N, C-alpha and C positions, 0 to 999 in steps of 0.2 A: 504494500500500500504506500503510495506517495503522498506525503502530507506537507502542506504549507501552513505554517503557524501564523495566526493573526498577530497584530502588534500587542494586544492585551495578553495573549497566550505567551508570547516571547518574554514580555515583562515578568510574568509569573515564573517562567522557566529560569530566568536570570536570578530571580529572588530565591528560588528553590536551590540553586547551586550553592548558596551560602548557608543553607540550613543543614542540620544533622540528618543522617540516614533515617529512614522510616517516616519522614515528614510528608504530610499530605496538604496540598494547596488546591483550591477550587475556584472556579468562576460559577456563581449561581445567579439565577434570575427567577423572579416570580413567574408562575405559570400564567400565560396570557388568556387561557380559556377557563380556568377554575380559580375561584378566589380563596378556597380553603384547602388546596392540596399541597403536598410537600414534594415538589419536583426534584428530579435528580440534578446534580451539578452538570452544567452544559459542558464544562471542561474540567478534568481532574488530573492532577499529576502527583505521583508518588515517588519519592527518592529512594531508590533501592540501595545504593551505596554512593560513595563519592564520585564514581565514574558514570553511573547510569540512572535513568529514571523511566517510569512507565507513564504514558499519557493515555487518557481515555476521553472520547468525545461521545456525548449522550444527547438524546432528545429529552424533552421535558419528562416523558414517562417511559422511555425505552432506553435500556443500556445499549451503548454503542461499541465500536471497535476499540481495542487497546493495542498499543504498540510500544516497544522498548526502544529508547534512544540513549546515546552516550553524550555526555556533556562535551562541548567543544574543547579541544586542547588536551584531552585525555590520551596519554601515550603509554598506558599501563599494559598494553598488549591484550591478550585474551582473544576471544572470538570477535568477529566483526559483524555479528548478526543484527546489531542495532544501527541506527543512523545518527550521525553527529549533529548536534544542535549547538 
């Protein structure tokens, strides 16, 4: 899956890079259709370790795809299954 991050998502990713592992950051919005529901975060990132993080894009009520990325500038080796951000 090829992903282009929005400016708001990139800002959150840069903030996540300075956080400890296991940190979760999210972009949330209220549901435009229901006034009393608890929608999923539209964008959620989870810091796996100092080199990588998982991103997930959701709909208001449907869980979406997840993908693992590596933080830019990580030269620790290992597999290259993620994408640099």
